[in-house]
C-alpha positions as CSV (number, residue, x, y, z in Angstrom):
1,M,-72.8,30.1,-30.0
2,P,-73.6,30.4,-26.3
3,L,-76.4,28.3,-24.8
4,A,-79.6,30.4,-24.1
5,F,-83.1,29.4,-23.2
6,G,-86.5,31.1,-23.3
7,P,-88.7,30.9,-20.2
8,A,-90.9,28.2,-21.7
9,D,-88.2,26.1,-23.2
10,R,-88.3,22.6,-21.8
11,G,-87.2,19.2,-23.1
12,I,-84.1,17.2,-24.0
13,L,-81.2,19.1,-25.5
14,P,-80.3,18.1,-29.1
15,D,-76.8,17.7,-30.5
16,R,-76.1,21.4,-31.3
17,M,-77.2,22.5,-27.8
18,I,-74.9,19.8,-26.3
19,A,-72.1,21.3,-28.3
20,A,-73.1,24.8,-27.1
21,L,-73.3,23.6,-23.5
22,S,-69.7,22.3,-23.8
23,S,-68.5,25.5,-25.5
24,S,-70.0,27.6,-22.7
25,G,-68.2,25.6,-20.0
26,G,-71.1,23.3,-18.9
27,I,-69.1,20.1,-19.9
28,L,-65.6,20.0,-18.7
29,T,-62.9,18.0,-20.5
30,A,-59.2,18.4,-21.1
31,V,-59.4,16.2,-24.2
32,P,-61.4,17.4,-27.2
33,F,-64.5,15.5,-28.2
34,A,-64.2,12.8,-30.8
35,D,-66.0,13.6,-34.1
36,D,-68.8,11.2,-33.3
37,Q,-69.0,11.6,-29.6
38,I,-72.1,13.9,-29.7
39,Q,-75.1,11.9,-30.8
40,P,-78.5,13.3,-31.8
41,A,-79.7,13.6,-28.2
42,S,-76.8,12.4,-26.0
43,L,-73.1,12.6,-25.3
44,D,-70.9,9.5,-25.2
45,L,-68.8,9.4,-22.0
46,R,-65.1,8.3,-22.1
47,L,-63.2,6.3,-19.6
48,G,-60.2,8.0,-17.9
49,E,-56.7,6.5,-17.3
50,I,-57.3,4.5,-14.1
51,A,-59.8,1.9,-12.9
52,Y,-60.2,1.2,-9.2
53,R,-61.2,-2.3,-8.2
54,V,-63.5,-1.8,-5.2
55,R,-65.0,-4.2,-2.6
56,A,-68.6,-3.2,-3.3
57,S,-70.9,-0.8,-5.2
58,F,-71.8,2.3,-3.3
59,L,-73.5,5.7,-3.4
60,P,-71.5,8.5,-1.7
61,G,-74.5,10.3,-0.2
62,P,-74.9,14.0,0.3
63,R,-71.9,14.4,2.6
64,A,-69.1,12.6,0.7
65,T,-67.3,12.6,-2.6
66,V,-66.7,9.6,-4.8
67,A,-63.0,9.9,-4.4
68,E,-63.3,9.6,-0.6
69,R,-65.4,6.4,-0.9
70,I,-62.9,5.0,-3.4
71,D,-60.1,5.5,-0.9
72,S,-61.9,3.5,1.7
73,L,-63.1,0.7,-0.6
74,K,-60.4,0.2,-3.2
75,L,-58.5,-3.1,-3.5
76,H,-56.1,-2.0,-6.2
77,E,-55.6,0.3,-9.2
78,I,-55.5,-0.7,-12.8
79,A,-53.9,1.6,-15.4
80,L,-56.1,1.5,-18.5
81,G,-53.7,3.1,-20.9
82,D,-53.6,0.9,-24.0
83,G,-55.9,-1.7,-22.5
84,A,-56.8,-3.7,-19.4
85,V,-59.1,-6.6,-18.7
86,L,-62.1,-6.2,-16.4
87,E,-63.1,-9.5,-14.9
88,T,-66.6,-10.8,-14.5
89,G,-68.2,-10.6,-11.0
90,C,-65.9,-7.6,-10.0
91,V,-66.9,-4.0,-9.4
92,Y,-64.7,-1.2,-10.8
93,I,-64.9,2.6,-10.5
94,V,-63.4,4.6,-13.3
95,P,-63.1,8.4,-13.3
96,L,-64.4,9.7,-16.6
97,I,-62.6,12.2,-18.9
98,E,-65.7,14.4,-18.9
99,G,-66.9,16.4,-15.9
100,L,-69.8,18.9,-15.5
101,K,-70.5,22.4,-14.5
102,L,-74.2,22.6,-15.3
103,P,-76.4,25.6,-15.4
104,A,-78.9,25.8,-12.5
105,D,-81.7,24.9,-14.9
106,V,-80.1,22.0,-16.7
107,G,-79.9,18.4,-15.3
108,A,-78.8,15.2,-16.9
109,A,-79.4,11.4,-17.0
110,A,-77.1,8.6,-18.0
111,N,-77.6,5.1,-19.3
112,P,-75.4,2.3,-20.7
113,K,-74.8,2.5,-24.4
114,S,-76.7,-0.2,-26.4
115,S,-73.6,-2.2,-27.2
116,T,-72.6,-2.2,-23.5
117,G,-75.9,-3.7,-22.4
118,R,-75.9,-6.3,-25.1
119,L,-72.6,-7.6,-23.6
120,D,-74.2,-7.8,-20.2
121,V,-71.8,-5.2,-18.8
122,F,-73.5,-3.4,-15.9
123,T,-72.6,0.4,-15.8
124,R,-73.9,3.3,-13.7
125,V,-72.7,6.9,-13.5
126,I,-71.9,8.3,-10.1
127,T,-71.4,11.9,-9.0
128,D,-70.2,13.5,-5.7
129,G,-73.0,13.7,-3.2
130,A,-75.2,11.4,-5.2
131,R,-78.3,9.8,-3.7
132,A,-79.1,7.9,-6.9
133,F,-77.2,6.4,-9.8
134,D,-77.4,7.8,-13.4
135,R,-79.2,11.0,-12.3
136,I,-77.4,14.3,-12.2
137,D,-79.1,17.3,-10.5
138,P,-79.4,20.6,-12.2
139,G,-76.5,22.9,-11.4
140,Y,-74.1,20.0,-10.6
141,H,-70.4,21.0,-10.7
142,G,-67.9,18.2,-10.3
143,P,-66.4,15.0,-11.7
144,L,-68.1,12.0,-13.2
145,Y,-67.3,8.4,-12.4
146,L,-68.5,5.1,-14.0
147,E,-69.2,2.0,-12.0
148,I,-68.5,-1.1,-14.3
149,S,-69.3,-4.7,-13.5
150,P,-69.1,-7.3,-16.3
151,R,-71.6,-10.0,-15.6
152,T,-71.1,-12.6,-18.4
153,F,-68.0,-11.8,-20.5
154,P,-64.6,-10.4,-19.4
155,V,-64.0,-7.2,-21.3
156,L,-60.9,-5.3,-22.5
157,V,-61.2,-1.6,-22.1
158,R,-58.8,1.3,-22.5
159,E,-58.6,5.0,-21.8
160,G,-61.2,6.7,-24.1
161,S,-63.5,3.6,-24.4
162,R,-67.2,4.6,-24.3
163,L,-69.5,2.4,-22.3
164,S,-72.1,5.0,-21.2
165,Q,-73.9,8.0,-22.5
166,M,-75.6,11.1,-21.1
167,R,-78.7,13.2,-21.9
168,F,-79.1,16.8,-20.8
169,H,-82.6,18.2,-20.1
170,R,-84.2,21.4,-19.1
171,G,-87.2,20.2,-17.2
172,R,-88.9,17.0,-18.3
173,V,-91.8,16.8,-20.7
174,V,-93.1,13.2,-20.8
175,V,-95.7,12.4,-23.3
176,S,-98.6,10.6,-21.7
177,G,-102.4,10.1,-21.6
178,D,-104.3,11.6,-24.6
179,D,-101.1,13.2,-25.9
180,L,-99.6,9.8,-26.4
181,V,-102.8,8.5,-28.1
182,D,-102.7,11.5,-30.5
183,L,-99.0,10.9,-31.2
184,Q,-99.6,7.3,-32.0
185,A,-102.4,8.3,-34.4
186,R,-100.1,10.8,-36.2
187,E,-96.8,9.0,-36.2
188,T,-97.5,5.3,-35.6
189,L,-95.1,4.9,-32.7
190,V,-95.7,1.1,-32.6
191,D,-97.1,-1.1,-35.4
192,E,-99.8,-2.7,-33.4
193,E,-103.6,-2.3,-33.5
194,G,-105.0,-1.5,-30.1
195,A,-101.5,-0.8,-28.7
196,D,-101.1,-0.6,-24.9
197,L,-100.4,3.1,-24.3
198,A,-100.9,3.3,-20.6
199,E,-97.9,5.1,-19.1
200,G,-95.9,4.7,-22.3
201,V,-95.9,2.3,-25.2
202,G,-96.2,-1.3,-24.0
203,V,-93.5,-3.6,-25.6
204,G,-93.9,-7.3,-25.7
205,V,-91.4,-10.1,-26.4
206,D,-91.3,-11.9,-29.8
207,L,-91.1,-15.7,-29.4
208,A,-92.6,-16.6,-32.7
209,G,-89.2,-16.5,-34.4
210,F,-87.3,-14.7,-37.1
211,G,-86.4,-16.1,-40.4
212,P,-86.9,-19.7,-41.8
213,D,-85.2,-21.3,-38.8
214,G,-87.4,-19.6,-36.2
215,L,-84.6,-17.9,-34.3
216,I,-86.0,-16.1,-31.2
217,G,-82.8,-15.1,-29.4
218,Y,-79.5,-16.0,-27.9
219,R,-78.4,-17.3,-24.5
220,A,-74.9,-16.3,-23.5
221,K,-72.3,-19.0,-23.0
222,R,-70.2,-19.2,-19.8
223,H,-66.4,-19.2,-19.6
224,T,-65.7,-17.6,-22.9
225,G,-62.8,-15.5,-24.1
226,L,-62.7,-11.8,-23.5
227,I,-64.3,-9.1,-25.7
228,D,-62.5,-5.9,-26.7
229,V,-65.2,-3.2,-26.4
230,D,-63.6,-1.1,-29.1
231,R,-63.5,-3.8,-31.8
232,R,-66.3,-4.2,-34.3
233,A,-67.3,-7.4,-36.1
234,R,-64.4,-9.2,-34.6
235,Y,-65.9,-12.2,-32.7
236,D,-67.6,-15.4,-33.8
237,V,-71.2,-15.6,-32.6
238,A,-70.9,-19.4,-31.9
239,E,-68.1,-19.0,-29.5
240,Y,-70.1,-16.7,-27.2
241,W,-73.8,-17.4,-27.8
242,E,-76.2,-20.3,-28.0
243,P,-79.0,-19.7,-30.5
244,L,-82.6,-20.3,-29.4
245,R,-85.4,-21.5,-31.6
246,A,-89.2,-21.1,-31.4
247,N,-91.2,-23.9,-30.0
248,R,-94.8,-24.9,-30.8
249,G,-96.1,-23.1,-27.7
250,R,-94.1,-20.0,-28.4
251,T,-92.7,-19.9,-24.9
252,L,-89.3,-19.6,-23.4
253,I,-88.2,-20.8,-20.0
254,L,-85.6,-18.4,-18.5
255,D,-83.0,-20.2,-16.4
256,P,-82.0,-18.4,-13.2
257,D,-79.0,-16.0,-13.7
258,E,-78.6,-16.8,-17.4
259,F,-78.4,-13.8,-19.8
260,Y,-80.6,-13.7,-22.9
261,I,-80.8,-11.4,-26.0
262,L,-84.4,-11.3,-27.3
263,A,-86.4,-8.8,-29.5
264,S,-89.6,-7.0,-29.2
265,K,-92.7,-8.2,-30.9
266,Q,-93.5,-4.7,-32.1
267,A,-91.5,-2.4,-34.4
268,V,-91.2,1.0,-32.8
269,T,-90.5,4.5,-34.1
270,V,-89.2,7.6,-32.4
271,P,-90.2,10.8,-34.3
272,P,-87.6,13.5,-34.9
273,D,-89.0,15.8,-32.2
274,F,-88.9,13.2,-29.5
275,A,-86.6,10.9,-27.7
276,A,-87.5,7.7,-25.8
277,E,-86.3,5.5,-23.0
278,M,-87.4,1.9,-22.2
279,V,-88.4,1.4,-18.5
280,P,-89.2,-1.9,-16.8
281,F,-92.7,-3.2,-16.7
282,D,-94.3,-3.8,-13.3
283,P,-91.8,-6.1,-11.4
284,L,-94.8,-7.9,-9.7
285,V,-95.6,-9.8,-12.9
286,G,-92.6,-12.1,-12.6
287,E,-89.2,-12.9,-11.1
288,F,-87.2,-11.7,-14.1
289,R,-85.5,-8.4,-15.0
290,V,-85.3,-6.8,-18.4
291,H,-82.3,-4.5,-18.4
292,Y,-82.5,-1.9,-21.1
293,A,-79.3,-0.3,-22.2
294,G,-79.1,3.0,-24.1
295,F,-81.6,5.6,-25.1
296,F,-83.7,5.7,-28.2
297,D,-82.6,8.7,-30.2
298,P,-84.7,10.9,-32.4
299,G,-85.2,9.2,-35.7
300,F,-84.9,5.6,-34.4
301,G,-87.1,3.5,-36.7
302,C,-88.2,6.5,-38.8
303,D,-88.5,6.2,-42.6
304,E,-86.6,9.4,-43.3
305,A,-83.7,8.1,-41.3
306,G,-83.7,4.6,-42.9
307,G,-85.4,2.8,-40.1
308,H,-88.9,1.8,-41.4
309,G,-89.8,0.7,-37.9
310,S,-87.1,-1.1,-35.8
311,R,-87.4,-3.7,-33.1
312,A,-86.2,-3.0,-29.6
313,V,-83.6,-5.5,-28.4
314,L,-84.2,-6.9,-24.9
315,E,-81.6,-7.9,-22.5
316,V,-83.2,-10.4,-20.1
317,R,-82.2,-12.2,-16.9
318,S,-84.3,-14.3,-14.6
319,H,-83.7,-14.4,-10.8
320,E,-84.1,-17.0,-8.1
321,V,-86.4,-19.4,-10.0
322,P,-87.1,-20.4,-13.6
323,F,-89.7,-18.3,-15.3
324,I,-91.8,-18.9,-18.5
325,L,-92.1,-16.0,-20.9
326,E,-94.9,-16.2,-23.5
327,H,-95.1,-14.7,-26.9
328,G,-96.3,-11.1,-26.8
329,Q,-95.9,-10.8,-23.0
330,T,-95.4,-7.2,-22.0
331,V,-91.9,-6.8,-20.5
332,G,-91.3,-3.0,-20.8
333,R,-92.7,0.4,-21.7
334,L,-91.2,2.9,-24.1
335,V,-91.6,6.4,-22.5
336,Y,-91.4,9.3,-24.9
337,E,-90.1,12.8,-24.0
338,H,-90.1,16.0,-26.0
339,M,-86.9,17.3,-27.5
340,L,-86.2,21.0,-26.8
341,A,-85.6,21.2,-30.6
342,Q,-85.1,18.7,-33.4
343,P,-81.5,17.6,-33.7
344,D,-79.4,18.5,-36.7
345,Q,-78.8,14.8,-37.4
346,L,-81.2,11.9,-36.8
347,Y,-80.2,8.4,-35.6
348,G,-79.3,6.4,-38.7
349,E,-76.6,5.1,-41.0
350,G,-75.6,8.6,-42.0
351,I,-73.9,9.1,-38.6
352,G,-72.7,5.5,-38.2
353,S,-75.6,4.3,-36.0
354,N,-75.3,0.6,-35.4
355,Y,-78.9,-0.5,-34.8
356,Q,-81.1,1.3,-37.2
357,A,-83.7,-0.9,-38.9
358,Q,-82.6,-3.8,-36.6
359,G,-84.5,-6.9,-35.9
360,L,-82.9,-9.4,-33.5
361,K,-79.3,-8.2,-33.4
362,L,-76.3,-8.8,-31.1
363,S,-73.9,-6.1,-30.3
364,K,-71.6,-4.6,-33.0
365,H,-68.7,-6.7,-31.7
366,F,-69.9,-9.9,-33.4
367,R,-69.6,-10.9,-37.0
368,A,-73.0,-11.1,-38.8
C-alpha cells in the first residue's frame, strides 16, 4: 500500500507506515528487512560490511559528503563480515545497509538503541551535507553512516548488527503545557503526585534502593573482556559491573569519567497514540551528563502491553569533578509526541521487547 498523507496529518510514522515508506522507495536497501527490524515507531539500522577507523569525529557540512571526509580522515579499514572488535577510545564510521530517499514532507531522527547505550557505546547517524548528528532533513536522498565509539567495553560487531534506530515524522507535534497536564490526568504518564510537567515529564533518579539489598545501580568495571553485541544473556554481571547499594543519606558520588547504570524514581507510561524521548535536564545544574539511549515506543509501561508502569534506565557519567546525586534529583525530561496513527503492535513481550516492565536492568547481553 503506497504511503499517502492528508493535509493535516502530522506526527511520528507507526510501523505500517514505515513499511509503506520502504515499499514506495523512501527507504533504500539491497538486503530485505529482518522480521523484527520495524519496531512500533522506529526502524532498526544495520551495519554494512566495512568499518573505517578515523582520526576524529566530524560533520561533513553542507558542501561535502561523508565519503569524502572518510577519505581524508581514515587510518585503516576493517572488514566486519562475520565479526570484528571495535576498541574503546577509538572512533569508527560504518556505512549502513539502509539509505534514504525521503519525500519532501518526511524527515527523520536517530538515536542509539537502548542496549547500545547501556553498554556505553556512543553512536550517531551522519548524512551527506549534515550540519547536525542524528537529524535527517525532509526530502533527504543519500546514504546513511553510523559513528561508533565504545567508551567502556570493547565490542564485537558484524555486518547486520543493529546499534541505532530511526524514527520518521511528518512535522512534529510535541505535547506541552495544558495538553501535557490533561494527558497526565487521563493516562497517568508518571506515577507521582504533583509531577513536574514543565517542558516534559520531569524524571528523577532513584537512590533509595531496589529489593532487600538496597541495590541502586551499577558502576562499570575497567579492562574487561569484550562484549558481542548480538549475543543475549551471555555474560556474567560480576565480570563487568560493580553493584552499588543505597546509603543512609540516599546519595551517590559520581566519580569523574566513570559510567553508571541507574534507574528513575518514577514509573512512566507511553500511551499507544504517543511516543516519547528522554532529553537532558538543564546542564547548569551540575557537571554530569545523563546519556539516554533509545526512544520510548508506544505502549512502553502500558497495562495493555504488559508494562504496568516501567522505570526509565539512566546512563550516567560525571565530568571533570566528582558530583553528588541525591535521591529524586531531576536528571532528565520525557518529551511526548503524537503518533500519526496508533501502531499495529505496541512495545511489549509479544514482539520480543527487552525492557517492558523493567526496574533497574542492565542490557540484554548479561545473564539475570
